[in-house]
N, C-alpha and C positions, 0 to 999 in steps of 0.2 A: 380092605381092597375098594375099588370103583368097580363100578360095572359098567358094560358098555354093551349096547344093544348093536347087533350084525345089520346091516342097510340091505339086506337080502333075505333074510328069516325072524327077523325084526325078536330074537332072543335075547336074554338079558343073561351076562357071564362075565367072569370077570375080565379086565382090559389084559392081562397077559393071555388068555386064551382064546385073542382075537388079532389079526392082524390088521396093522395101522399103516394109510396112507394118507400121508399130509402133505399141505399144499403150503410152500413158503415162499411168499414173493413171486406167485403166478409161477413156481416151478413146483414141479409134482415128484414124491420120493417115496418108496415103501418103507417106513419106520419101522425097523425090525426091533428097536428097543422100547419104543412109543414115548420117546421124548422130547421128540424135535417140538419145535412151536409151529404156529400154523395153525390153520384150519385139519379137522383129521376126520377120515371116516373107519370104521373098523367093520370086519368081514370074518366072519369062520373060516377056519382052513377048509370046510368042507361045503362050501356055499361060495367057495371061487369061481368054480364052473360056470355057477350060474351067473355070478356077476359078470362075468366076461361075456357071457351069452347076450345077457338083459343090458348092458351097458351101465351097471347101477351106477359106477361111479360117476359117469356122466353126468345123470340125474343128481347126484347128492352134490354134487360141487357145481352145479350148476353153469358147467363148459366143458368142453373137451378133452379129456384126459387122453395124452400119448399113448399108442400103444404100445410102447414098449415098457410103462407101467403094468397093463395086461400080460406081457410076456412075461415080466419078474413075477405076478404075482403065481401066476402057472405054474414057473419053472419051481417055485416052492410048493406046491403042491405034490409035482413029480417027485421032490427031494426026501418027502414024507413019505 
């Protein structure tokens, strides 16, 4: 299994334990399956609130990530 690093806590774990946000042709998606094309950033479920607070995805993608992506990530944490 491929290991991925969380962009908040910087810990390594298998990709299946992370949530991936992908940028494909300038649009952002929460990649629940983890196989979309494009640039991706991985976040632990437990680190999502910190990622939202720090706007870590903006830093990772070097652009402003739409607020709906952060809202979708927050909704994922509420469902768990």
